[in-house]
Structure formats: structure tokens, C-alpha cells
Backbone as a chain_set.jsonl record, in Angstrom:
{"seq": "MTTAIGATSIASRLIGRVADWLGQFHRSAEIRALATSEVESIARDLRIPRAELETLVAHSRQGAKELPQLLEALGIDEGSIADKEPGVLRDLTLVCALCSTKFRCNREMQAGTAALRYPEYCANSYTIDALRKKPSRPETIDLLRGPGCC", "coords": {"N": [[32.562, 24.018, 0.854], [29.991, 23.289, 0.047], [30.384, 20.581, -0.341], [30.737, 19.677, 2.279], [28.2, 20.16, 3.307], [26.695, 18.436, 1.696], [27.861, 15.991, 2.451], [27.111, 15.94, 5.119], [24.365, 15.778, 4.841], [24.102, 13.283, 3.569], [25.197, 11.665, 5.556], [23.367, 12.13, 7.636], [21.064, 11.056, 6.524], [21.868, 8.393, 6.302], [22.203, 7.742, 8.999], [19.568, 8.056, 9.805], [18.38, 5.961, 8.378], [19.609, 3.746, 9.56], [18.607, 4.043, 12.131], [15.89, 3.656, 11.581], [16.016, 0.988, 10.746], [16.835, -0.233, 13.129], [14.576, 0.332, 14.638], [12.701, -1.225, 13.27], [13.752, -3.741, 13.827], [13.382, -3.776, 16.573], [10.534, -3.697, 16.735], [9.995, -6.095, 15.413], [11.181, -7.842, 17.203], [9.498, -7.43, 19.363], [7.074, -8.556, 18.469], [7.89, -11.171, 18.12], [8.304, -11.803, 20.733], [5.812, -12.15, 21.777], [3.355, -14.525, 22.888], [2.715, -17.53, 21.062], [-0.008, -18.044, 20.669], [-1.077, -15.488, 20.966], [-0.006, -14.086, 18.793], [-1.091, -15.591, 16.708], [-3.782, -15.031, 17.169], [-3.891, -12.264, 16.636], [-3.188, -12.282, 13.915], [-5.336, -13.773, 12.933], [-7.454, -12.021, 13.538], [-6.832, -9.983, 11.773], [-7.174, -11.332, 9.482], [-5.144, -12.61, 8.027], [-2.358, -14.72, 7.144], [-0.047, -15.903, 9.654], [2.681, -15.658, 8.923], [2.58, -13.569, 7.047], [1.792, -11.494, 8.707], [4.077, -11.215, 10.303], [5.861, -10.432, 8.314], [4.684, -8.025, 7.574], [5.125, -6.53, 9.901], [7.888, -6.378, 9.807], [8.147, -4.768, 7.558], [7.121, -2.377, 8.339], [8.139, 0.234, 8.429], [7.969, 1.296, 5.873], [5.351, 0.598, 5.155], [2.147, 1.128, 3.726], [2.185, 3.537, 2.411], [2.294, 4.491, -0.149], [-0.006, 3.772, -1.48], [-2.404, 5.507, -1.079], [-1.441, 7.744, -2.458], [-1.085, 6.776, -5.073], [-3.708, 6.006, -5.729], [-4.934, 8.519, -5.669], [-3.547, 9.784, -7.756], [-4.624, 8.388, -9.837], [-7.19, 9.209, -9.818], [-8.996, 7.943, -8.165], [-11.228, 7.58, -5.543], [-10.287, 7.046, -2.384], [-11.703, 7.065, 0.029], [-14.28, 6.44, -0.797], [-13.948, 3.798, -1.631], [-13.3, 2.7, 0.828], [-15.724, 3.03, 2.149], [-17.595, 1.61, 0.516], [-16.397, -0.846, -0.2], [-14.73, -2.151, 1.954], [-13.178, -4.456, 2.4], [-11.806, -4.81, 0.008], [-10.193, -2.54, 0.02], [-8.648, -3.138, 2.261], [-7.263, -5.399, 1.317], [-5.86, -4.24, -0.84], [-4.223, -2.523, 0.619], [-2.72, -4.332, 2.144], [-1.334, -5.771, 0.127], [0.145, -3.652, -0.932], [1.694, -2.939, 1.3], [3.338, -5.153, 1.513], [4.821, -5.035, -0.749], [7.492, -5.317, -3.127], [8.462, -3.467, -4.866], [8.705, -0.823, -4.086], [10.627, 1.208, -4.293], [10.692, 1.831, -7.045], [8.011, 2.58, -7.358], [7.841, 4.872, -5.737], [9.669, 6.47, -7.117], [8.35, 6.753, -9.592], [6.092, 8.108, -8.71], [7.211, 10.543, -7.856], [8.146, 11.461, -10.291], [5.802, 11.866, -11.58], [4.675, 9.975, -13.219], [3.403, 7.709, -12.419], [0.661, 7.101, -12.755], [0.546, 6.364, -15.397], [2.366, 4.266, -15.652], [1.993, 2.349, -13.64], [0.845, -0.265, -14.131], [3.017, -1.742, -14.973], [4.579, -2.423, -12.786], [3.134, -2.571, -10.384], [1.701, -4.61, -7.968], [-0.917, -4.43, -7.311], [-2.246, -3.717, -9.575], [-4.196, -5.088, -11.156], [-6.446, -5.192, -9.492], [-6.849, -2.475, -9.079], [-7.366, -1.667, -11.709], [-9.773, -3.038, -12.095], [-11.369, -1.675, -10.26], [-11.41, 0.823, -11.477], [-12.843, 0.288, -13.779], [-15.258, -0.53, -12.897], [-18.694, -0.149, -13.082], [-20.782, 2.56, -12.022], [-23.733, 2.6, -9.933], [-26.084, 3.908, -11.236], [-25.37, 3.673, -13.988], [-25.302, 0.932, -14.27], [-27.985, 0.22, -13.922], [-29.071, 1.48, -16.183], [-27.851, -0.091, -18.151], [-29.08, -2.503, -17.714], [-31.702, -1.95, -18.385], [-31.608, -1.348, -21.065], [-31.441, 0.076, -24.446], [-33.799, 2.601, -25.267], [-35.692, 1.872, -23.457], [-38.115, 2.4, -20.988]], "CA": [[31.477, 24.112, 1.798], [28.897, 22.501, -0.478], [30.708, 19.182, -0.099], [30.474, 19.399, 3.691], [26.74, 20.102, 3.475], [26.269, 17.2, 1.056], [28.296, 14.875, 3.282], [26.274, 15.946, 6.311], [23.055, 15.294, 4.433], [24.226, 11.846, 3.345], [25.402, 11.046, 6.863], [22.127, 12.174, 8.408], [20.154, 10.074, 5.928], [22.354, 7.075, 6.677], [21.864, 7.568, 10.414], [18.121, 7.868, 9.834], [18.058, 4.598, 7.907], [20.029, 2.797, 10.595], [17.618, 4.171, 13.21], [14.678, 2.985, 11.115], [16.271, -0.446, 10.784], [16.796, -0.646, 14.533], [13.168, 0.37, 15.036], [12.069, -2.423, 12.706], [14.251, -4.876, 14.592], [12.714, -3.719, 17.874], [9.141, -4.106, 16.544], [10.011, -7.521, 15.108], [11.473, -8.541, 18.46], [8.285, -7.361, 20.185], [6.081, -9.532, 18.008], [8.432, -12.504, 18.407], [8.217, -12.033, 22.178], [4.44, -12.529, 22.124], [3.04, -15.945, 22.86], [2.236, -17.993, 19.763], [-1.465, -17.88, 20.593], [-1.373, -14.061, 20.786], [0.313, -13.746, 17.399], [-2.12, -16.243, 15.893], [-5.025, -14.28, 17.361], [-3.762, -11.003, 15.896], [-3.25, -12.626, 12.492], [-6.723, -14.185, 12.644], [-8.265, -10.799, 13.541], [-6.519, -9.25, 10.544], [-7.495, -12.253, 8.385], [-3.942, -12.861, 7.239], [-1.519, -15.753, 7.749], [0.934, -15.416, 10.627], [3.905, -15.26, 8.219], [2.36, -12.244, 6.47], [1.807, -10.539, 9.815], [5.478, -10.979, 10.654], [6.436, -9.662, 7.218], [4.153, -6.668, 7.702], [5.833, -5.873, 10.999], [9.235, -6.084, 9.32], [8.058, -3.711, 6.547], [6.281, -1.296, 8.861], [8.713, 1.552, 8.156], [7.405, 1.74, 4.593], [3.904, 0.451, 5.199], [1.433, 1.243, 2.456], [2.026, 4.978, 2.208], [2.187, 4.796, -1.574], [-1.345, 3.466, -1.999], [-3.26, 6.694, -1.241], [-0.873, 8.613, -3.493], [-1.386, 6.19, -6.377], [-5.148, 6.124, -5.972], [-5.211, 9.924, -5.99], [-3.015, 10.041, -9.101], [-5.521, 7.74, -10.795], [-8.526, 9.773, -9.687], [-9.842, 6.999, -7.432], [-11.514, 8.074, -4.191], [-10.002, 6.028, -1.373], [-12.804, 7.074, 0.99], [-15.402, 5.726, -1.406], [-13.627, 2.371, -1.546], [-13.396, 2.338, 2.245], [-17.146, 2.955, 2.492], [-18.338, 0.629, -0.268], [-15.727, -2.135, -0.282], [-13.598, -2.103, 2.891], [-12.324, -5.632, 2.22], [-10.938, -4.546, -1.141], [-9.178, -1.583, 0.462], [-7.737, -3.867, 3.155], [-6.396, -6.217, 0.476], [-4.958, -3.326, -1.537], [-3.251, -2.035, 1.6], [-1.839, -5.447, 2.478], [-0.451, -6.006, -1.022], [1.058, -2.513, -1.004], [2.63, -3.004, 2.417], [4.275, -6.25, 1.277], [5.373, -4.846, -2.086], [8.949, -5.276, -3.27], [8.829, -2.462, -5.872], [8.439, 0.492, -3.51], [11.574, 2.194, -4.81], [10.201, 2.269, -8.359], [6.741, 3.264, -7.158], [8.141, 6.225, -5.251], [10.321, 7.2, -8.21], [7.309, 7.089, -10.566], [5.258, 9.145, -8.078], [7.943, 11.806, -7.901], [8.237, 11.888, -11.687], [4.459, 12.118, -12.091], [4.376, 8.99, -14.25], [2.822, 6.51, -11.802], [-0.657, 6.809, -13.335], [0.753, 5.738, -16.708], [3.236, 3.097, -15.622], [1.759, 1.424, -12.523], [0.622, -1.67, -14.516], [4.302, -2.398, -15.215], [5.265, -2.828, -11.564], [2.271, -2.597, -9.202], [0.994, -5.868, -7.739], [-2.337, -4.096, -7.174], [-2.751, -3.134, -10.828], [-5.43, -5.741, -11.622], [-7.547, -4.746, -8.631], [-7.064, -1.054, -9.377], [-8.038, -1.602, -13.014], [-11.16, -3.47, -11.893], [-12.066, -0.56, -9.603], [-11.59, 1.901, -12.455], [-13.816, -0.127, -14.79], [-16.518, -0.906, -12.255], [-19.716, 0.875, -13.337], [-21.535, 3.038, -10.862], [-25.094, 2.042, -9.896], [-26.992, 4.391, -12.295], [-25.01, 3.106, -15.281], [-25.692, -0.474, -14.253], [-29.429, 0.189, -14.131], [-29.295, 1.804, -17.585], [-27.448, -1.235, -18.96], [-30.099, -3.54, -17.551], [-32.93, -1.536, -19.077], [-31.387, -1.4, -22.506], [-31.777, 1.322, -25.152], [-35.195, 2.889, -25.557], [-36.577, 1.32, -22.43], [-38.685, 3.237, -19.929]], "C": [[30.286, 23.263, 1.344], [29.133, 21.013, -0.225], [30.421, 18.799, 1.341], [28.974, 19.28, 3.95], [26.203, 18.811, 2.875], [26.635, 15.978, 1.884], [27.452, 14.78, 4.544], [24.896, 15.39, 5.981], [23.075, 13.779, 4.23], [24.379, 11.123, 4.679], [24.113, 11.038, 7.674], [21.097, 11.2, 7.844], [20.559, 8.652, 6.304], [22.012, 6.771, 8.134], [20.366, 7.322, 10.554], [17.724, 6.465, 9.405], [18.461, 3.541, 8.929], [19.043, 2.842, 11.758], [16.309, 3.49, 12.828], [14.84, 1.469, 11.174], [16.227, -0.973, 12.216], [15.364, -0.644, 15.06], [12.41, -0.838, 14.521], [12.474, -3.662, 13.492], [13.547, -4.939, 15.944], [11.261, -4.185, 17.757], [9.053, -5.594, 16.232], [10.272, -8.33, 16.366], [10.248, -8.536, 19.368], [7.268, -8.409, 19.755], [6.58, -10.954, 18.251], [8.328, -12.835, 19.888], [6.801, -12.42, 22.621], [4.285, -14.045, 22.109], [2.478, -16.301, 21.489], [0.736, -17.779, 19.613], [-1.85, -16.419, 20.383], [-1.117, -13.631, 19.345], [-0.731, -14.354, 16.462], [-3.44, -15.496, 15.982], [-5.01, -12.962, 16.586], [-3.893, -11.268, 14.4], [-4.669, -13.009, 12.087], [-7.64, -12.962, 12.591], [-8.057, -9.991, 12.265], [-6.835, -10.056, 9.283], [-6.322, -12.442, 7.42], [-3.157, -13.983, 7.912], [-0.47, -15.133, 8.686], [2.21, -14.922, 9.929], [3.766, -13.874, 7.596], [2.336, -11.172, 7.547], [3.241, -10.2, 10.197], [6.185, -10.17, 9.569], [5.965, -8.218, 7.266], [4.871, -5.893, 8.792], [7.239, -5.48, 10.536], [9.245, -4.942, 8.31], [7.38, -2.448, 7.066], [6.833, 0.092, 8.603], [8.12, 2.132, 6.867], [5.889, 1.673, 4.605], [3.3, 0.515, 3.814], [1.212, 2.711, 2.132], [1.868, 5.36, 0.739], [0.773, 4.628, -2.109], [-2.235, 4.699, -2.118], [-2.761, 7.649, -2.33], [-1.207, 8.089, -4.887], [-2.863, 6.316, -6.699], [-5.519, 7.557, -6.351], [-4.732, 10.269, -7.396], [-3.921, 9.463, -10.179], [-6.945, 8.273, -10.731], [-9.506, 8.838, -8.996], [-9.99, 7.511, -6.01], [-11.341, 6.95, -3.17], [-11.135, 5.933, -0.347], [-14.012, 6.318, 0.477], [-15.172, 4.218, -1.352], [-13.788, 1.892, -0.109], [-14.849, 2.172, 2.664], [-17.85, 1.781, 1.813], [-17.727, -0.768, -0.246], [-14.502, -2.163, 0.637], [-12.665, -3.306, 2.772], [-11.348, -5.45, 1.069], [-9.833, -3.577, -0.732], [-8.176, -2.259, 1.395], [-6.765, -4.709, 2.346], [-5.397, -5.363, -0.302], [-3.839, -2.856, -0.606], [-2.25, -3.124, 1.953], [-0.848, -5.71, 1.354], [0.576, -4.887, -1.131], [2.115, -2.588, 0.1], [3.693, -4.082, 2.2], [5.037, -6.115, -0.037], [6.906, -4.755, -2.089], [9.402, -4.222, -4.284], [8.585, -1.038, -5.38], [9.372, 1.569, -4.064], [11.088, 2.726, -6.159], [8.898, 3.052, -8.215], [6.971, 4.701, -6.709], [8.8, 7.079, -6.331], [9.285, 7.641, -9.254], [6.38, 8.178, -10.008], [5.927, 10.504, -8.189], [8.026, 12.351, -9.321], [6.878, 12.226, -12.285], [4.026, 11.128, -13.16], [3.693, 7.732, -13.705], [1.49, 6.129, -12.437], [-0.536, 6.123, -14.694], [1.454, 4.39, -16.609], [2.951, 2.08, -14.52], [1.493, -0.017, -12.967], [1.924, -2.453, -14.731], [4.915, -2.973, -13.942], [4.352, -3.054, -10.352], [1.51, -3.919, -9.091], [-0.508, -5.657, -7.561], [-2.978, -3.665, -8.488], [-4.051, -3.779, -11.304], [-6.635, -5.293, -10.796], [-7.874, -3.284, -8.914], [-7.787, -0.909, -10.716], [-9.502, -2.02, -12.893], [-11.971, -2.37, -11.22], [-12.345, 0.57, -10.584], [-12.672, 1.568, -13.475], [-15.182, -0.432, -14.216], [-17.551, 0.189, -12.487], [-20.39, 1.299, -12.037], [-22.969, 2.529, -10.973], [-26.003, 2.598, -10.998], [-26.664, 3.818, -13.671], [-25.441, 1.648, -15.368], [-27.181, -0.61, -14.529], [-29.746, 0.491, -15.588], [-28.927, 0.628, -18.486], [-28.491, -2.342, -18.883], [-31.38, -3.209, -18.309], [-32.786, -1.648, -20.578], [-31.806, -0.096, -23.168], [-33.275, 1.427, -25.42], [-36.18, 2.365, -24.532], [-36.948, 2.413, -21.45], [-38.444, 4.684, -20.212]], "O": [[29.648, 22.598, 2.159], [28.195, 20.273, 0.07], [29.913, 17.708, 1.6], [28.53, 18.418, 4.708], [25.349, 18.159, 3.474], [25.844, 15.044, 2.014], [27.113, 13.685, 4.992], [24.33, 14.619, 6.756], [22.165, 13.078, 4.672], [23.757, 10.084, 4.901], [23.799, 10.043, 8.329], [20.343, 10.587, 8.6], [19.708, 7.809, 6.588], [21.581, 5.664, 8.457], [19.946, 6.471, 11.339], [16.837, 5.854, 10.0], [17.745, 2.562, 9.138], [18.683, 1.802, 12.309], [15.688, 2.824, 13.656], [13.932, 0.752, 11.593], [15.651, -2.028, 12.481], [14.985, -1.518, 15.84], [11.582, -1.411, 15.228], [11.645, -4.523, 13.785], [13.165, -6.015, 16.406], [10.799, -4.976, 18.579], [8.154, -6.282, 16.716], [9.661, -9.378, 16.576], [9.984, -9.517, 20.063], [6.668, -9.075, 20.599], [5.788, -11.845, 18.555], [8.272, -14.006, 20.263], [6.616, -12.954, 23.714], [5.003, -14.75, 21.4], [1.843, -15.473, 20.835], [0.266, -17.379, 18.548], [-2.835, -16.131, 19.702], [-1.913, -12.903, 18.753], [-1.196, -13.696, 15.531], [-4.139, -15.344, 14.981], [-6.001, -12.593, 15.956], [-4.621, -10.563, 13.701], [-5.145, -12.615, 11.023], [-8.499, -12.865, 11.716], [-8.995, -9.389, 11.743], [-6.773, -9.539, 8.167], [-6.477, -12.436, 6.199], [-3.276, -14.179, 9.122], [-0.071, -13.981, 8.515], [2.756, -13.884, 10.302], [4.714, -13.089, 7.608], [2.809, -10.058, 7.324], [3.578, -9.032, 10.391], [7.018, -9.317, 9.875], [6.744, -7.295, 7.029], [5.188, -4.717, 8.613], [7.717, -4.387, 10.837], [10.237, -4.219, 8.208], [7.096, -1.539, 6.286], [6.063, 1.052, 8.56], [7.811, 3.322, 6.796], [5.218, 2.585, 4.121], [3.875, 0.015, 2.848], [0.151, 3.081, 1.627], [1.363, 6.438, 0.427], [0.398, 5.274, -3.087], [-2.79, 4.923, -3.194], [-3.554, 8.278, -3.031], [-1.569, 8.861, -5.775], [-3.23, 6.689, -7.813], [-6.327, 7.774, -7.254], [-5.424, 10.962, -8.141], [-3.981, 9.98, -11.294], [-7.808, 7.843, -11.496], [-10.714, 8.929, -9.217], [-9.002, 7.836, -5.351], [-12.149, 6.023, -3.106], [-11.482, 4.838, 0.094], [-14.691, 5.632, 1.24], [-16.092, 3.454, -1.061], [-14.34, 0.821, 0.143], [-15.174, 1.278, 3.445], [-18.607, 1.049, 2.451], [-18.451, -1.763, -0.27], [-13.368, -2.194, 0.159], [-11.467, -3.176, 3.024], [-10.198, -5.884, 1.146], [-8.672, -3.768, -1.093], [-6.979, -1.979, 1.324], [-5.572, -4.738, 2.647], [-4.224, -5.72, -0.411], [-2.671, -2.799, -0.99], [-1.053, -2.856, 2.051], [0.348, -5.857, 1.603], [1.751, -5.145, -1.394], [3.293, -2.329, -0.145], [4.826, -3.934, 2.658], [5.818, -6.998, -0.393], [7.518, -4.195, -1.18], [10.6, -4.092, -4.539], [8.29, -0.147, -6.177], [8.955, 2.707, -4.278], [11.076, 3.936, -6.383], [8.706, 4.071, -8.878], [6.365, 5.632, -7.24], [8.519, 8.272, -6.444], [9.337, 8.77, -9.742], [5.937, 9.059, -10.745], [5.297, 11.492, -8.568], [7.981, 13.563, -9.528], [6.801, 12.804, -13.369], [3.107, 11.41, -13.928], [3.436, 6.793, -14.458], [1.221, 4.944, -12.635], [-1.432, 5.379, -15.092], [1.172, 3.478, -17.386], [3.609, 1.04, -14.469], [1.88, -0.936, -12.246], [1.928, -3.683, -14.678], [5.696, -3.922, -14.015], [4.778, -3.68, -9.382], [0.771, -4.3, -9.999], [-1.283, -6.61, -7.651], [-4.148, -3.285, -8.502], [-4.927, -3.078, -11.811], [-7.711, -5.046, -11.339], [-9.043, -2.905, -8.979], [-8.719, -0.113, -10.836], [-10.374, -1.419, -13.522], [-13.132, -2.154, -11.568], [-13.4, 1.201, -10.525], [-13.344, 2.467, -13.98], [-16.155, -0.577, -14.955], [-17.313, 1.341, -12.126], [-20.544, 0.517, -11.1], [-23.366, 2.065, -12.042], [-26.661, 1.798, -11.664], [-27.572, 3.509, -14.442], [-25.892, 1.188, -16.417], [-27.588, -1.478, -15.302], [-30.602, -0.169, -16.178], [-29.611, 0.372, -19.478], [-28.751, -3.033, -19.868], [-32.058, -4.104, -18.815], [-33.734, -2.004, -21.278], [-32.449, 0.744, -22.539], [-33.925, 0.438, -25.761], [-37.391, 2.422, -24.747], [-36.121, 3.268, -21.134], [-38.852, 5.542, -19.43]]}, "num_chains": 1, "name": "protein.A"}
């Protein structure tokens, strides 16, 4: 009986993946059906090259769902980034959406090791590290004043 349940689970996952693939194909076909000027306009609005837009559409099933999870694991407030540096968050999201190491990222998230190992595989690691090291405004003011000042 357990084997039948396992086989059903595997079959349902396989069917789900095929359905997702067909959905991606449909979305890709929709964007290919647009006039070149429309696609160029969308890409320009998003400030990305047309080829990246098409790649994003093809990867839409995965998207950038890992980014908020990773930021949370690292103790980084995504809302704060969105408020203070929306361009940085947009770039982080784009890099995450186009990432080729999603399987490892998800595995590290599930294992609870992403916060330790993300520099090994995450294309956003340099930007994330810069965000983690960026001093807040009060610290910056203190650094400018120097010790014993004011």
C-alpha cells in the first residue's frame, strides 16, 4: 500500500511539473506573440534587455521566491531595502529570478544552512554582503565625528 501511495505522489508531482512546463510554454508563446515594439517597451520599462525579459518569462514558475527567504535567514529586512534602495532590490530580484542554482538554494534553505553557505552558490552574495556591511546613518555620523568629538 505504501508503494502505491509513493507512486501516486511521484506521478502527481510529475504531472504537476508537466503542467508547469506547459504553462511556461504558454507564457513564452504569449510574449513571442507580442509585437517587437511592445516587447521592447516592456523591457525598457523594466530596465532590462529584451533577452533577459524573455528568460524571465521562461523562468516565471520559479521566479525569485527564494530571495525573501534568504534575506530573512540573514536577518535582512526586505521592506527596508524596498524603501531605501528599490533599485538594489529590483536587481537582487532579477538576479535571483535568472539564477541557475535554485535547486541548491532550496536545499540549503530546507536544511537551514543557507545563511552559512550562500556565498558558495548565490550570484547575489556580493550585493547581500554589501547590504549587511552597510552602516546605518547614526553610525556613519559617529565615524565622521571621530572619537571624543562633540
